[in-house]
N, C-alpha and C positions, 0 to 999 in steps of 0.2 A: 504494500499500499503507499503511495507517494504521499509524504506529509508536506505540510507547509513549509517547513524548514529545506527539505528536499527541492521543491520546487523553485523556492526562491534562491536557494543555494546554486542551482544550475543556470538559472537565468543571469545571477551576477557573474559567475565564472566566465561564461561565454562573453557577456558584455565588456567586462574589464580586460579579458585577454584580448579582445579586438582593439581596445583603446591603447593598451601598452605596446601592441604590436605596431600600430599605426604611429604611435609616437617615435618607436624605433625606425619604422620604415622612412619617416620624414628626415630623420638624421641620415638616412643611407646605410643602414647596418646591413650586415650579411644575412642570410636565411637564419643562421643560427642564432645571430644577435636578436633577430625580430623575434625568433621563438622564445627566447630565454626572457626577454623584457615581457613579453605578453604573458607567459605563465607565472612570471613572479608578481606582475600587477594584479593578476586575477587571484593568486594564493596568498599573497603576502598580508593581506588585513586579516583572512581568516584563520592564517599560522598564528599570527600574532595574538589575536582574540584567545585562541585556544591554549596557549602557552598562559597567557594571563590568568586562565580559571583552572590550571593546572592539569591540563589533560594533553594527550598525545595529540598533535595536529591532525585533523581529519585527513589532510594531503598523504600522511604516512601510512594510514590506515586502509586506504582504498585508492584503487586506481582511476575510480569514475571521476573525481574531482579533476584530475590531471587530463583525463579523457575531454571534459568540457571545455578546459582550458585550451587544449590543442585544437578543438574544434573554432573557438574563437580566433586563433591564430590564423587557421586556414582560411576562415572567412574574411578576416583582415586583409591577407596577402591577395585574395581575390578582387576585394574591393579597390586595393592600392593600384592593381595592375589595370582595371577598367576605368577608374575615375581619375587617377592621378593624385596629384598634390592638393595641399588645403583640406584634407579630409577631416583633420580634427574638428575643423569648424563647420562642418557639413552636418545637416540634420539626420543623415544616416548614421552617423556616429554619435552625435549629441544626445539623440532620445535614448539609444541602447545604453550609454554611458548614465543617463539620468535613471533609466529602469534599473541599471547595475547598481547604482548607489542606493535606491530604495530597497532593492531585493537585499544587499548584504546588510544594511542598516537594521533591516527587519531579522535577519538571521543573527546578527550580534544581539539584539534585544532579547529573543527567543533563548539563547545561549545564557546570557545574563539572568533572566528569569529563572531557567532550569538550574542554574549554578546557585540561585539563593542569594546574590551579591544584592548590595543597597540600590536604591533608586538612582543614585549618582552611578554607580558601577553599571547598570544597564545601558545608561546613556553613553559611559564610556566606552563599553564594550562594542555597542552600536556603531558608536562614531568611529573608533578605530577599525572595525570591519569594513565600513564605508569607505574610508579614507586612506586606509593603511598601505594599500597596494600602490596607489597612485603617488603616496608620499616616497616610496621605495624606487619607483621607475624615475620619479623627477631627480631624485639624489643620485642614480645611477647615470642619468643624462646631464649630471652636473648643472643644475639649475635649481633656483628657490623653488621649492614646492609651491605651486600655484593655489593650493588650498590655505596657504599661510599670508599670501600675499595679495590675492584677489578673488574676486567671484564670490558669488553666493551659494555655497557647496557644503560644507561641513554643516554649517547651520541647519540645512534641511535635515540632516542625520539627527542632529541634536533634537530639534522639533519633532521629529516623527517618532524617535524613540521615548522621548518625553510622554507623547500622546499614547504610547504603548503602556507606559507605565500606570497612567492615569486611568486607561480602560479596564485593565487589570485590577487596579485597585478597587475599581468601581464595583468589581465583580463579574464581569465578563470573562469568557475564555480566552486562551491564548491566540486562538484562531481569528476570533473578533479582532483582539488587540494586534495581531500582525497584520490584518488586512488595514486596519486604520494606520499603521506605522507606516506600511508600504505606501498607501494612497497619499497620505499627507507628504511624506517624503518626496514622492514623484511629482505632486502636484506644485510643490513649492519649487521644486527644481525647473520644471518646465516653465513655470511663472518667471523664474530668475532668468532663464534664457530668452524667453519671449521679450520681457521688458529691461534686460540687461540690469538686473540688480546688482548692487554693490554693496559691501559693509564699508562703513565709514574708515577713512585711512587715518592713522595717528601721524601728523606732522609736526617736526620740531619748530618752533618759532625762529623765525631767521635773525641772525646776529644784527644788531643795530650798529 
């Protein structure tokens, strides 16, 4: 039987592997480099989450996660060959990335709830799962992780996972909470893309 976690996890793996692979393709990495960056982007957040709750990362217990990640790599390579450059800003990539963020934020919240961590822990695990892979890929590409410097991205995961906790606390099941978390995270991210939302930037006062 496919659970909400399984479905969300598969969607997130494929979507984030696509994004990581396309980042590598834009830097003109070779085939191995594209595959490595795609797989690390897909698996990095979930592996970090699992370590934080004291369990062996799922990627080391099953080949399914790697299989979904490799599927995302293949899709990304085919897209890159057909469409060419500028794909990272293309709707065909930005929408799957938004779906991946929502899916992984939800899996992180589910893991946090099942592990019995605090409400803050649920939000942290959801956010780490959602943005961790992207952070790793940006570090490997030697650039400031975009989630720390621009865009309305991690905030979507924070909002979604907070809603997850509120729904569970209100007495609803985790399936309902997962749907709310995923739906809110995705909606916020799509709106942020559509209306180019940004968080305020802290700027130092110019010297007089």
